Backbone as ProteinMPNN parsed JSONL, in Angstrom:
{"seq_chain_A": "MAIPLVIGGAGIVVELLSGELDGRSEKRKERHPIIYHVLFYISLVLMAIALGIAAVLNPSYVENVIIQEIPYIIGGALIVFAVSSFILVVRPHHRIKKQGTDEPSII", "coords_chain_A": {"N_chain_A": [[63.914, 96.711, 101.696], [65.536, 99.489, 99.452], [66.937, 101.322, 100.539], [69.637, 101.013, 102.078], [71.074, 100.157, 99.819], [71.097, 102.127, 97.815], [72.446, 104.23, 99.525], [74.809, 102.748, 99.976], [75.77, 102.404, 97.4], [76.143, 105.059, 96.861], [78.326, 105.882, 98.19], [80.201, 104.333, 97.174], [80.246, 105.456, 94.706], [81.34, 107.903, 95.366], [83.77, 107.417, 96.328], [84.906, 106.301, 94.061], [84.835, 108.738, 92.603], [86.762, 110.17, 94.048], [88.846, 108.804, 93.672], [89.385, 109.149, 90.997], [89.969, 111.897, 90.969], [92.053, 111.86, 92.598], [94.031, 110.495, 90.609], [94.163, 112.484, 88.353], [95.441, 114.598, 89.722], [97.923, 113.364, 89.918], [98.622, 112.913, 87.611], [99.234, 115.711, 86.966], [101.089, 116.03, 88.427], [100.731, 117.201, 91.123], [100.485, 117.932, 94.588], [98.188, 116.019, 96.39], [95.092, 116.981, 96.574], [93.068, 118.594, 99.219], [90.339, 118.061, 98.922], [90.235, 115.447, 97.958], [90.963, 113.855, 100.146], [88.802, 114.336, 101.92], [86.675, 113.638, 100.302], [87.342, 110.702, 100.311], [86.999, 109.939, 102.804], [84.453, 110.519, 103.488], [83.144, 108.859, 101.67], [83.732, 106.334, 102.917], [82.33, 106.782, 105.42], [79.468, 107.027, 104.362], [79.315, 104.357, 103.617], [79.505, 102.962, 106.039], [77.278, 103.906, 107.107], [75.291, 102.838, 105.484], [75.472, 100.034, 105.927], [74.91, 100.205, 108.833], [72.107, 100.916, 108.501], [71.009, 98.898, 107.214], [71.362, 96.934, 109.087], [69.708, 97.721, 110.99], [67.251, 97.511, 109.646], [67.221, 94.737, 109.314], [66.848, 93.163, 111.942], [66.906, 90.424, 112.801], [68.678, 89.026, 111.558], [70.996, 90.268, 112.397], [70.886, 89.695, 115.07], [71.348, 87.022, 114.968], [73.56, 86.227, 113.75], [75.5, 88.57, 113.339], [76.29, 89.698, 115.738], [77.858, 87.447, 116.931], [80.154, 87.559, 115.518], [81.028, 90.174, 115.772], [83.596, 91.239, 117.155], [85.478, 90.487, 114.85], [84.557, 92.168, 112.832], [84.71, 94.72, 113.822], [87.82, 94.476, 114.231], [88.273, 94.21, 111.475], [87.376, 96.596, 110.423], [88.923, 98.426, 111.889], [91.609, 97.838, 110.968], [91.296, 98.647, 108.304], [90.63, 101.399, 108.645], [93.061, 102.156, 109.776], [95.087, 101.477, 107.926], [94.23, 102.97, 105.686], [94.348, 105.662, 106.528], [97.164, 105.832, 107.191], [98.055, 105.565, 104.568], [97.002, 107.94, 103.35], [97.893, 109.932, 104.92], [100.701, 109.645, 105.673], [101.999, 108.428, 103.503], [101.985, 110.175, 101.189], [103.858, 112.0, 101.843], [106.285, 111.028, 101.661], [107.912, 110.464, 99.475], [109.989, 108.6, 97.03], [112.293, 109.49, 94.947], [113.757, 108.658, 91.784], [117.041, 108.308, 90.748], [118.425, 110.855, 88.625], [116.349, 111.672, 87.496], [113.157, 113.692, 87.316], [110.9, 112.56, 88.106], [108.727, 111.173, 90.512], [109.21, 107.829, 91.699], [107.172, 105.099, 91.044], [105.486, 103.12, 93.403]], "CA_chain_A": [[64.192, 98.083, 101.228], [66.645, 99.581, 99.024], [67.627, 102.482, 101.015], [71.108, 100.713, 102.278], [71.801, 99.931, 98.632], [71.415, 103.384, 97.435], [73.466, 104.762, 100.474], [76.345, 102.185, 99.731], [76.019, 102.854, 95.984], [76.71, 106.598, 96.737], [79.701, 105.755, 98.857], [81.039, 103.591, 96.125], [80.311, 106.611, 93.614], [82.154, 108.904, 95.743], [85.03, 106.658, 96.406], [85.308, 106.467, 92.495], [85.179, 110.214, 92.332], [87.814, 110.749, 94.769], [89.991, 108.039, 92.953], [89.449, 109.932, 89.802], [90.44, 113.217, 91.355], [93.645, 111.546, 92.65], [94.706, 110.143, 89.381], [94.219, 113.595, 87.627], [96.316, 115.344, 90.318], [99.234, 112.675, 89.767], [99.203, 113.462, 85.966], [99.577, 116.869, 86.856], [102.172, 116.21, 89.336], [100.418, 118.106, 92.067], [100.228, 117.2, 95.69], [97.085, 115.511, 96.979], [94.193, 118.024, 97.069], [92.337, 118.096, 100.359], [89.048, 117.532, 98.483], [90.413, 114.001, 97.892], [90.911, 113.293, 101.505], [87.561, 114.449, 102.403], [85.712, 112.467, 99.593], [87.612, 109.282, 100.722], [86.494, 109.53, 104.358], [82.928, 110.714, 103.234], [82.898, 107.663, 101.031], [83.78, 105.425, 104.022], [80.986, 107.065, 106.38], [78.334, 106.609, 103.763], [79.217, 102.927, 103.627], [79.345, 102.553, 107.147], [75.921, 104.274, 107.374], [74.563, 101.962, 104.905], [75.669, 98.987, 106.856], [73.919, 100.475, 109.846], [70.778, 100.89, 108.215], [70.685, 97.593, 106.849], [71.294, 96.102, 110.409], [68.366, 98.167, 111.795], [66.028, 96.727, 108.885], [67.234, 93.339, 109.31], [67.173, 92.711, 113.233], [66.839, 89.106, 113.276], [69.937, 88.662, 111.116], [72.088, 91.02, 113.369], [70.82, 89.012, 116.255], [71.74, 85.411, 114.884], [74.946, 86.167, 113.054], [76.641, 89.459, 113.389], [76.711, 89.497, 117.431], [79.036, 86.416, 117.228], [81.17, 87.811, 114.824], [81.364, 91.653, 115.867], [85.067, 91.426, 117.125], [86.254, 90.31, 113.676], [84.065, 93.118, 112.243], [85.414, 95.627, 114.483], [88.853, 94.595, 113.918], [88.48, 94.619, 110.037], [87.088, 97.974, 110.105], [90.168, 99.223, 112.51], [92.385, 97.862, 110.016], [90.992, 99.476, 106.993], [90.819, 102.844, 108.793], [94.458, 102.378, 109.976], [95.884, 101.359, 106.569], [93.895, 104.173, 104.73], [94.917, 106.891, 107.145], [98.586, 105.841, 106.836], [98.286, 106.025, 103.008], [96.653, 109.208, 102.912], [98.856, 110.788, 105.874], [102.089, 109.478, 105.802], [102.916, 108.09, 102.431], [102.199, 111.282, 100.379], [104.738, 112.897, 102.205], [107.609, 110.24, 101.68], [108.263, 110.111, 97.884], [111.147, 108.454, 96.783], [112.69, 109.887, 93.595], [114.72, 107.97, 91.053], [118.116, 109.283, 90.615], [118.702, 111.275, 87.455], [114.717, 111.906, 86.908], [112.387, 114.448, 88.35], [109.597, 112.014, 88.384], [108.742, 110.274, 91.703], [108.94, 106.361, 91.399], [105.831, 104.46, 91.304], [105.597, 101.778, 94.23]], "C_chain_A": [[65.604, 98.529, 100.524], [67.471, 100.86, 99.378], [69.301, 102.013, 101.236], [71.857, 100.393, 100.82], [72.131, 101.139, 97.892], [72.435, 104.215, 98.161], [74.918, 104.279, 100.057], [76.815, 102.547, 98.298], [76.681, 104.154, 96.009], [77.942, 106.553, 97.335], [80.714, 105.282, 97.901], [81.305, 104.858, 95.052], [81.433, 107.497, 94.141], [83.612, 108.614, 95.966], [85.691, 106.618, 94.995], [85.726, 107.68, 92.126], [86.298, 110.571, 92.932], [88.975, 110.169, 94.15], [90.367, 108.802, 91.455], [90.299, 111.228, 89.887], [91.873, 113.007, 91.466], [94.436, 111.231, 91.437], [95.046, 111.35, 88.586], [95.232, 114.334, 88.202], [97.675, 114.596, 90.149], [99.634, 112.981, 88.575], [99.751, 114.663, 86.025], [100.819, 117.25, 87.704], [101.957, 117.005, 90.708], [100.218, 117.074, 93.426], [98.769, 116.847, 95.818], [96.011, 116.622, 97.259], [93.401, 117.496, 98.451], [90.891, 117.556, 99.984], [89.144, 116.015, 98.171], [90.302, 113.295, 99.221], [89.588, 113.375, 102.247], [86.548, 113.623, 101.685], [86.056, 111.257, 100.101], [86.995, 108.898, 102.104], [84.958, 109.717, 104.188], [82.407, 109.304, 102.73], [82.835, 106.43, 102.195], [82.533, 105.55, 105.041], [79.718, 106.644, 105.558], [78.217, 105.013, 103.59], [78.996, 102.283, 104.766], [77.815, 102.772, 107.65], [74.948, 103.242, 106.73], [74.563, 100.553, 105.433], [74.83, 99.086, 108.083], [72.512, 100.347, 109.567], [70.268, 99.504, 107.771], [70.504, 96.59, 108.065], [70.153, 96.523, 111.123], [67.29, 97.546, 110.909], [66.09, 95.402, 108.982], [67.677, 92.816, 110.959], [67.433, 91.488, 113.461], [68.164, 88.523, 112.837], [71.123, 89.075, 111.922], [71.923, 90.151, 114.743], [71.513, 87.65, 116.295], [73.055, 85.622, 114.483], [75.879, 87.26, 113.444], [77.206, 89.568, 114.899], [77.684, 88.525, 117.617], [80.12, 86.795, 116.6], [81.697, 89.413, 115.099], [82.9, 91.657, 116.245], [85.586, 91.28, 115.828], [85.627, 91.408, 112.751], [84.683, 94.357, 112.508], [86.895, 95.679, 114.057], [89.22, 94.522, 112.229], [88.378, 96.035, 110.001], [88.374, 98.943, 110.924], [91.406, 99.142, 111.553], [92.451, 98.691, 108.793], [91.261, 100.989, 107.486], [92.167, 103.103, 109.139], [95.336, 102.483, 108.682], [95.374, 102.62, 105.71], [94.31, 105.366, 105.152], [96.538, 106.91, 106.918], [98.882, 106.153, 105.46], [98.21, 107.447, 102.917], [97.475, 110.266, 103.668], [100.186, 110.77, 105.476], [102.855, 109.181, 104.449], [102.936, 109.104, 101.533], [103.61, 112.114, 100.511], [106.295, 112.321, 102.108], [107.781, 109.826, 100.212], [109.487, 109.726, 97.743], [111.399, 108.657, 95.244], [113.836, 109.181, 92.979], [115.665, 108.943, 90.734], [118.193, 109.778, 89.026], [117.297, 111.725, 86.732], [113.954, 112.928, 87.957], [111.096, 113.725, 88.575], [109.654, 111.164, 89.504], [108.466, 108.734, 91.082], [107.685, 106.071, 91.903], [106.046, 103.208, 92.154], [104.386, 101.035, 94.357]], "O_chain_A": [[66.667, 98.048, 100.915], [68.403, 101.331, 98.727], [70.163, 102.62, 100.603], [73.085, 100.388, 100.73], [73.239, 101.28, 97.373], [73.244, 104.871, 97.505], [75.899, 104.992, 99.849], [77.959, 102.908, 98.023], [77.658, 104.387, 95.296], [78.742, 107.364, 96.87], [81.858, 105.73, 97.82], [82.432, 105.155, 94.655], [82.378, 107.799, 93.411], [84.506, 109.445, 95.811], [86.883, 106.88, 94.832], [86.746, 107.862, 91.461], [86.962, 111.401, 92.311], [90.016, 110.818, 94.044], [91.498, 108.936, 90.988], [91.147, 111.557, 89.057], [92.748, 113.588, 90.825], [95.539, 111.764, 91.315], [96.174, 111.369, 88.094], [96.039, 114.824, 87.411], [98.651, 115.337, 90.261], [100.799, 113.298, 88.337], [100.704, 114.902, 85.283], [101.41, 118.33, 87.736], [102.934, 117.412, 91.337], [99.916, 115.881, 93.405], [98.063, 117.617, 95.166], [96.154, 117.191, 98.341], [93.168, 116.317, 98.716], [90.342, 116.702, 100.681], [88.095, 115.372, 98.14], [89.629, 112.275, 99.368], [89.307, 112.549, 103.115], [85.683, 112.99, 102.29], [85.092, 110.561, 100.419], [86.589, 107.781, 102.423], [84.241, 108.961, 104.844], [81.46, 108.708, 103.243], [81.861, 105.679, 102.247], [81.866, 104.58, 105.403], [78.924, 105.893, 106.124], [77.118, 104.477, 103.442], [78.411, 101.2, 104.772], [77.237, 102.004, 108.42], [73.95, 102.839, 107.329], [73.508, 99.929, 105.32], [74.086, 98.152, 108.386], [71.769, 99.724, 110.325], [69.126, 99.125, 108.028], [69.708, 95.651, 108.071], [69.598, 95.719, 111.872], [66.359, 97.024, 111.522], [65.056, 94.774, 108.755], [68.705, 92.166, 111.151], [68.239, 91.276, 114.367], [68.751, 87.686, 113.522], [72.098, 88.344, 112.099], [72.924, 89.982, 115.439], [72.099, 87.181, 117.271], [73.816, 84.925, 115.155], [76.997, 86.955, 113.86], [78.407, 89.524, 115.167], [78.456, 88.741, 118.551], [81.183, 86.396, 117.074], [82.764, 89.775, 114.603], [83.539, 92.244, 115.372], [86.369, 92.203, 115.607], [86.303, 91.576, 111.736], [85.156, 95.044, 111.602], [87.318, 96.727, 113.567], [90.355, 94.768, 111.819], [89.319, 96.679, 109.538], [88.666, 100.066, 110.513], [92.126, 100.117, 111.335], [93.439, 99.288, 108.365], [92.003, 101.727, 106.839], [92.589, 104.227, 108.868], [96.13, 103.395, 108.45], [96.217, 103.235, 105.058], [94.657, 106.198, 104.313], [97.1, 107.924, 106.505], [99.815, 106.894, 105.15], [99.138, 108.136, 102.494], [97.729, 111.352, 103.146], [100.762, 111.745, 104.995], [104.012, 109.54, 104.234], [103.98, 109.108, 100.88], [104.253, 112.68, 99.627], [107.293, 112.98, 102.4], [107.748, 108.62, 99.969], [110.31, 110.446, 98.309], [110.752, 108.03, 94.405], [114.878, 109.098, 93.629], [115.401, 110.12, 90.486], [117.978, 108.892, 88.198], [117.235, 112.071, 85.553], [114.142, 112.934, 89.174], [110.222, 114.292, 89.231], [110.6, 110.378, 89.557], [107.669, 108.504, 90.172], [107.157, 106.575, 92.894], [106.728, 102.292, 91.694], [104.374, 99.976, 94.984]]}, "name": "protein", "num_of_chains": 1, "seq": "MAIPLVIGGAGIVVELLSGELDGRSEKRKERHPIIYHVLFYISLVLMAIALGIAAVLNPSYVENVIIQEIPYIIGGALIVFAVSSFILVVRPHHRIKKQGTDEPSII"}
């Protein structure tokens, strides 16, 4: 079935849309809009749902392969969540300005 592909594709489209919103807000030198944060987390949830549906539709694959590797999958998901939360919450508040200019430096 193509349902997980459609949902995962929707998550990717939402992620690209949120990146476009972020880029436009950077050009106007605005603070990150809340819609960017919401869309980013929605995209992560959509991709996780797509993975879950794919697992439900392919139970033999889950039993044979995924169960043995579940600690690695959970660890990777936690790392992605922690890094994305750090970037969205902490980094926008700690801009480093170049001396003599009003523009924030790009790191």
